[in-house]
C-alpha positions as CSV (number, residue, x, y, z in Angstrom):
1,M,-20.6,57.0,21.5
2,G,-17.8,55.6,23.2
3,F,-15.1,52.8,21.8
4,L,-15.3,49.3,23.4
5,P,-11.9,47.7,23.7
6,S,-11.4,45.0,21.0
7,S,-10.4,42.5,23.8
8,P,-10.8,42.3,27.5
9,A,-7.6,42.8,29.2
10,Q,-6.3,39.6,30.6
11,A,-6.7,39.4,34.4
12,E,-3.6,38.6,36.3
13,P,-3.8,35.2,38.0
14,D,-4.9,35.3,41.6
15,V,-2.0,33.7,43.7
16,D,-4.4,32.2,46.1
17,D,-6.4,30.3,43.5
18,V,-3.4,29.2,41.9
19,Q,-2.0,27.8,45.1
20,A,-5.2,25.9,45.8
21,R,-5.1,24.3,42.3
22,V,-1.4,23.6,42.3
23,D,-1.7,21.9,45.5
24,K,-4.7,20.0,44.6
25,L,-2.9,18.8,41.2
26,F,0.3,18.1,43.2
27,H,-1.8,15.8,45.5
28,E,-3.8,14.1,42.6
29,A,-0.4,13.2,41.1
30,E,0.9,12.0,44.2
31,Q,-2.0,9.9,44.7
32,A,-1.4,8.3,41.3
33,S,2.3,8.0,42.2
34,E,1.5,6.1,45.3
35,R,-1.0,3.8,43.6
36,L,1.8,3.3,41.0
37,N,4.1,2.2,43.6
38,D,1.7,-0.3,45.1
39,A,1.0,-1.5,41.6
40,K,4.9,-2.4,41.2
41,I,4.9,-4.1,44.3
42,E,1.9,-6.4,43.4
43,L,3.5,-6.9,40.0
44,A,6.5,-8.0,41.4
45,D,4.7,-10.3,43.7
46,L,2.5,-11.5,40.8
47,H,5.6,-12.3,38.6
48,E,6.9,-14.4,41.5
49,D,3.7,-16.3,41.9
50,L,3.7,-17.0,38.1
51,T,7.4,-18.2,38.1
52,S,6.3,-20.6,40.8
53,L,3.1,-21.6,39.1
54,Q,4.8,-22.2,35.7
55,A,7.7,-24.5,37.5
56,D,4.8,-26.3,39.3
57,Q,2.9,-26.9,35.9
58,A,6.1,-28.3,34.3
59,R,6.8,-30.7,37.1
60,Q,3.0,-31.7,36.8
61,D,3.4,-32.1,33.1
62,N,6.4,-34.5,33.6
63,R,4.3,-36.5,36.1
64,L,1.5,-36.7,33.8
65,D,3.7,-38.0,31.0
66,A,5.2,-40.7,33.5
67,A,1.5,-41.9,34.1
68,R,0.9,-41.8,30.6
69,E,3.7,-44.0,29.6
70,D,2.7,-46.5,32.3
71,L,-0.8,-46.8,31.2
72,Q,0.4,-47.1,27.4
73,E,2.7,-49.9,28.3
74,S,0.0,-51.7,30.3
75,I,-2.4,-51.6,27.4
76,V,0.1,-52.6,24.6
77,N,1.1,-55.5,26.9
78,Q,-2.2,-56.6,27.1
79,Y,-3.0,-56.5,23.5
80,E,0.2,-58.2,22.8
81,G,-1.2,-61.2,24.5
82,Q,0.8,-61.4,27.9
83,H,-2.5,-60.8,29.8
84,L,-4.6,-63.2,27.5
85,S,-1.8,-65.9,27.9
86,A,-1.8,-65.8,31.6
87,L,-5.6,-66.1,31.6
88,S,-5.3,-69.1,29.3
89,S,-2.6,-70.8,31.6
90,V,-5.1,-70.2,34.5
91,A,-8.2,-71.5,32.9
92,V,-6.3,-75.2,31.7
93,S,-4.4,-75.6,34.8
94,G,-5.0,-78.9,36.6
95,D,-3.4,-77.9,39.7
96,P,-5.9,-76.4,42.3
97,D,-3.1,-74.6,44.1
98,A,-1.8,-73.0,40.8
99,F,-5.2,-72.3,39.7
100,V,-5.7,-70.2,42.8
101,S,-2.4,-68.5,42.7
102,G,-3.0,-67.7,39.0
103,L,-6.4,-66.1,39.8
104,S,-4.7,-64.1,42.4
105,T,-2.0,-62.8,39.9
106,M,-4.8,-61.9,37.6
107,S,-6.6,-59.9,40.0
108,A,-3.5,-58.2,41.2
109,Y,-2.7,-57.3,37.6
110,N,-6.4,-56.1,37.0
111,D,-5.9,-53.9,40.1
112,L,-2.6,-52.4,39.0
113,Q,-4.0,-51.4,35.6
114,A,-7.1,-49.7,37.6
115,Q,-4.4,-48.0,39.6
116,L,-2.6,-46.8,36.5
117,F,-5.9,-45.6,34.9
118,H,-6.8,-43.7,38.3
119,S,-3.2,-42.4,38.4
120,F,-3.4,-40.9,34.9
121,S,-7.0,-39.3,35.6
122,T,-5.7,-37.9,38.7
123,E,-2.3,-36.4,37.1
124,A,-4.3,-34.9,34.3
125,K,-6.9,-33.1,36.6
126,A,-4.1,-31.8,38.6
127,L,-2.2,-30.2,35.6
128,D,-5.6,-28.7,34.3
129,L,-5.8,-26.9,37.6
130,R,-2.1,-25.7,37.5
131,A,-2.7,-24.6,34.0
132,D,-5.9,-22.6,34.9
133,A,-4.1,-21.2,37.9
134,T,-1.0,-20.0,35.6
135,E,-3.5,-18.7,33.2
136,E,-5.4,-16.6,35.8
137,R,-2.2,-15.1,37.4
138,A,-0.9,-14.1,34.0
139,A,-4.1,-12.3,33.1
140,E,-3.5,-10.5,36.4
141,V,0.0,-9.5,35.5
142,E,-1.3,-8.0,32.3
143,K,-4.1,-6.1,34.3
144,T,-1.7,-4.7,36.5
145,Q,0.8,-3.5,33.9
146,E,-2.4,-1.7,32.3
147,Q,-2.9,-0.2,35.6
148,L,0.6,1.1,35.9
149,S,0.5,2.6,32.2
150,A,-2.6,4.5,33.4
151,E,-1.2,5.8,36.6
152,K,1.9,7.0,34.9
153,K,-0.4,9.2,32.3
154,T,-2.4,10.5,35.3
155,I,0.9,11.6,37.0
156,E,2.3,13.2,33.7
157,S,-1.2,15.0,33.0
158,K,-1.5,16.6,36.7
159,L,2.1,17.4,36.7
160,A,2.0,19.2,33.4
161,E,-1.3,21.0,34.3
162,A,0.3,22.3,37.6
163,K,3.8,23.4,35.6
164,S,1.1,25.3,33.2
165,L,-0.4,27.1,36.0
166,L,2.7,28.0,37.8
167,A,4.4,29.3,34.3
168,D,1.6,32.1,34.3
169,L,2.6,33.5,37.5
170,K,5.4,36.1,37.8
171,A,8.7,34.7,39.0
172,K,8.6,36.3,42.6
173,E,4.9,35.0,43.2
174,R,5.9,31.6,42.0
175,E,8.8,31.5,44.3
176,A,6.6,32.6,47.2
177,L,3.8,30.1,46.3
178,L,6.2,27.1,46.3
179,S,7.9,28.2,49.5
180,R,4.7,28.1,51.5
181,G,4.4,25.5,54.1
182,S,8.0,25.0,54.8
183,A,9.2,25.3,58.2
184,R,12.7,26.5,59.2
185,M,15.5,23.8,59.2
186,P,15.9,23.0,62.8
187,S,19.5,23.4,64.4
188,G,19.5,20.1,66.0
189,V,17.5,16.8,66.0
190,D,17.4,14.7,69.3
191,A,17.6,11.2,68.3
192,S,20.1,8.3,68.5
193,G,20.5,4.7,67.5
194,R,18.5,3.6,64.3
195,A,16.2,6.3,64.3
196,G,19.1,8.8,64.5
197,A,20.6,7.1,61.3
198,A,17.5,7.3,59.5
199,I,16.9,11.0,60.5
200,A,20.3,12.0,59.7
201,Y,20.0,10.4,56.0
202,A,16.6,12.2,55.5
203,M,17.8,15.5,56.8
204,A,21.0,15.4,54.6
205,Q,18.7,15.3,51.5
206,V,16.8,18.4,52.3
207,G,16.8,20.5,49.1
208,D,16.9,17.5,46.9
209,A,14.4,17.3,44.0
210,Y,10.9,15.6,44.3
211,V,10.5,13.1,41.5
212,Y,7.4,10.7,41.2
213,G,8.5,7.1,41.7
214,A,12.2,8.2,42.7
215,A,14.3,6.8,45.7
216,G,17.5,8.5,45.5
217,P,20.4,9.4,45.3
218,N,19.5,12.9,44.0
219,A,15.7,12.8,43.7
220,Y,12.9,11.2,45.9
221,D,9.1,10.9,46.3
222,C,7.7,10.6,49.7
223,S,7.8,6.9,50.3
224,G,11.3,6.6,48.5
225,L,12.8,9.1,50.8
226,T,11.3,7.3,54.2
227,M,12.5,4.1,52.6
228,M,15.9,4.9,51.8
229,A,16.2,6.8,55.2
230,W,15.4,3.6,57.3
231,A,17.5,1.5,55.0
232,Q,20.5,3.1,56.5
233,A,19.3,1.7,60.0
234,G,18.9,-1.7,58.5
235,V,15.1,-1.6,58.4
236,A,13.7,-2.7,54.9
237,L,10.5,-0.9,54.0
238,P,8.3,-1.2,50.9
239,H,8.2,1.8,48.4
240,S,4.7,2.5,49.1
241,S,3.1,5.0,51.8
242,S,0.1,2.7,52.4
243,A,2.1,-0.5,52.6
244,Q,4.6,1.2,55.1
245,Y,1.7,2.3,57.2
246,A,0.2,-1.1,57.1
247,G,3.3,-3.1,58.0
248,G,4.4,-0.8,61.1
249,R,3.7,-0.7,64.7
250,K,1.0,2.2,65.1
251,V,2.0,5.0,67.6
252,A,-0.3,7.5,68.8
253,A,0.2,11.1,68.0
254,S,0.8,11.9,71.6
255,D,3.5,9.4,71.7
256,L,5.6,10.4,68.7
257,Q,9.1,10.1,68.7
258,P,11.9,11.3,66.3
259,G,12.2,8.8,63.4
260,D,8.6,7.8,63.3
261,L,6.7,7.8,60.2
262,V,3.6,10.0,59.9
263,F,0.8,9.6,57.3
264,Y,-1.5,11.8,55.6
265,Y,-4.8,11.8,53.5
266,S,-7.6,9.2,53.4
267,P,-6.7,7.0,51.6
268,I,-3.2,7.4,52.5
269,S,-1.1,8.8,49.9
270,H,1.8,10.7,51.7
271,V,4.5,9.8,54.2
272,A,6.9,11.7,56.2
273,M,9.3,11.4,59.1
274,Y,8.8,13.0,62.4
275,I,12.0,14.8,63.6
276,G,10.6,16.4,66.8
277,N,9.4,19.6,68.0
278,G,6.1,19.2,65.8
279,M,8.4,19.0,62.6
280,I,8.6,16.4,59.9
281,V,11.2,16.0,56.9
282,E,9.4,15.2,53.8
283,A,9.6,14.9,50.1
284,A,6.7,17.3,49.6
285,N,6.0,17.8,45.9
286,P,7.8,18.6,42.7
287,G,7.6,22.4,43.5
288,A,9.1,22.1,47.1
289,G,11.3,18.9,47.0
290,V,12.6,17.6,50.0
291,R,12.0,20.1,52.9
292,V,11.1,20.4,56.7
293,S,7.4,21.1,57.4
294,D,5.1,21.4,60.1
295,L,3.4,18.2,61.6
296,Y,0.0,19.2,60.8
297,S,0.8,21.0,57.7
298,M,-1.7,18.2,55.8
299,P,-4.6,16.2,57.0
300,Y,-2.9,13.5,59.6
301,V,-4.0,9.9,59.6
302,G,-1.7,8.2,61.8
303,A,1.9,7.2,62.6
304,V,4.2,3.9,62.8
305,R,7.2,3.1,64.3
306,P,9.6,1.1,62.0
307,G,12.0,-1.5,63.3
């Protein structure tokens, strides 16, 4: 009778399997990162709206206080006898013209008091509307902040899992895995003007690290790199791949020019810069950093031309 081994030998991880799983994890982390970038933009807009609403509410509160004071003064004057005294004078007047004039004065007084009541009511309703809007916007701010926290946790979790997988590979296998998909650095890129300035900046960052949410000077995520590159040409872009796509002039793949931004995956979660000859420069992922790659190395969605 033979002896069974006390424990099965641990199989070496398959490089192709690890490649697929790491790529998937990096992509999921980048999707979360780009959602995080979108949420940051939304949060900034919400804070701006909230500040404006709070200022508007304060102005409305002041208008309501003024209307309340006018109304209170009118009521006090009435109960102190000014209105009753005027009414008595009208009633005992023996002069027909004075009597008619007095009635006209009383009517005008009553109209004024009605207007004060109406003004107070209107301002009170307006304040309620602004208070409701402020409360609603504050709730949206809180919800967006919770979303930011959740996306950060997703990024950290996916990245930690990917690093764990890579740690199980031998050094040479890991190096070969992370280098896949990178194209050779081109000797020259034909571009000038603003596009040339953007490309020059992006190409100068090749070899820098990829960090989720980063926009330089030593590390970038995908939209952070394209944002900073085009900033050198005086073009302001949002720090979000989907927002960059939504705000640009669409370009067909057959009409691509160096400097155009190209987008990947559906929904869009990755952006790179076209540099000509079927190549792009991109902040790829934490394993590869900023590199030059083939245009169709990922699922291509579309392109825009900034500026």
